[in-house]
N, C-alpha and C positions, 0 to 999 in steps of 0.2 A: 602178269604172273598170278598164278592161282593163290588164293589166300592160305590154303593148307601148305603149299610149298614155301611160301614166304614165312609162315609161322615155324616151319621145320628149320629153315635156314637161320632164323633168329634164335631158336632154341639151341641149335648146334653152336652158334657163335657164343652164346651165353655159357654153355657148358665148357667150351674151350677156354674162355676167359676165366672161369672159376678154377679150372685145373691149373692154368698158368699162375693164377694168384696164389693158390695153395702151395705150389712148388716153389715159387719165389719166396713166400713167407717161410717155408721150411728151411730154405738155404740161407736166409738172412741171418747175419751174426755168426755164422760158422767159420771156422778157420779155413783159409783158402791156401791152395798151393800157389806159389809164385816162382817165377824164374829168379835165379839169383840176381839180386840188385843191391848195390851198395848206396848208402845214404851218407852224405857228409853233413857236418854241423851247419855249414854255410847254406846248404839246400834248405835247411829248416829255419834259418835266421837265428841260429844259436852260436855262441862262442865255442862251445864244445859239447860233445855228446855226454850223457850222464854216465856215471860210474857203473851202474848195473844195466839200466834200460832207459831208452827214451821212447815214450809213448807219443805217437803222432796221430792226431785226429784230423783227417781231411774233411772239410765241410764246405758248404756254400751258403750264400746269404739267405736263401729260402728253404733250407733243409729243415723239415719238421721234426725229425728225430734227433738232430744234432745237439740241441740243448740238454736233452735227457741223457744222452751218451756222455756229454761233457761233464755233467754232474756226477755220473757214476765213475768216470775216470778220475775226477778230482778226489773222490773218496778213496780210490785205489792208491793214488800217488801220496795222499796224506799219511797212509799207513806203511809206505814202502821206502825206506831209506835208499838213497842212491838212484832214485827213479824220478824222471822229469816228464812232464806233460806239456806238449805244445800243440797248438791248433793252426792249421793252414787253411785259409779260405781260397779254394780253387777258382773262385770267380776272378780273383786277381792273380792267380798263378796257374793258368791253364797248361803251361809247359810241363809242370809237375804231373798233372793229370795224364798227359800224353806219355811222359817218360815212364811212369809207374803203372800205366794202363788202368787208371781208376775210372770206373764206369758208374759208380753210385756213391752217394754220401748218406750217412757217414761211412768212411772207410778208416780203419784204425790199423796202424803198423806198430809192432813192438820191435824196436831196433836195439840191437846189442851195442856194447861199448865200442866195438870195432866198426860199426856202421852197417852191419849185415841185418837184413830184415828177417827176424826170427819167426814172426807170425804176422799174418794179415787177415783182417776181418772186414767183410763188406756188410753193411747194414748195422742194425742196433746190436752191439756186442754186450755181453754180460760182464760185470765186474769180475765174476769168478773165472771166466775164461782168460781175462787179461792177467789176473793173479797167478793162474796156473802157468802161463808163459813166463812171467817174471820169475817164478820159483824155478822153472827149468833153466833159466839163465843163471840163477844163483848156484845151482847144483854143482856144476864143474868146479866152481871156485871154492866150494865148501871144503874140499879135500886139501886145499892149500892153506897153510896158516897165514893169518894176516897180522901185520904189525899194528901196534897201538895207534900209530899215526894214521894208517889207512882206515882203521876202524872208526876213528873220530871223524874223518872226512865224510863218511857215509851215514853219520848218525842223524842228520836232519834232512828231510826231503826238500828238494828245491822244486818249486812249482812255477811253470811258465804257462799256466792254463789260460791266462788272459791275453796272451800274445797272439795276435792275428798277424801273420806274415803277409805283407803285400808285395 
């Protein structure tokens, strides 16, 4: 092969790789459309889903971005009554990766109290994006008055962030 042709092929491959990298980075952490799927507490290794939202972080043992996302989500949960965070290691639960079509980690689901996936994010998601989804889940409930007993139940956040479900 001629050196000029070889150099052109290499340059074209590098250009394609750069474009794919930029597109992948631009799409990382954005809200994704998902087909309707329900999640049960037992799927997540929990006794019950949270009153407002259950944040589910899917990770793997060698995920480089997962610890940073976990810290950000812990910060979100700490300031949100009625919200629980749980982490599932897909290395040990590949059936969930197949069921929910998870192709990258971290992937974060915001699950409402009925078990419906309200939002899904692939890649490093921002705390602000998750807070926006939690606020949207609170919105329909704000029109209905709450009893003092139900207000007390949601007054302190429950954290399950150290739970790795195997």
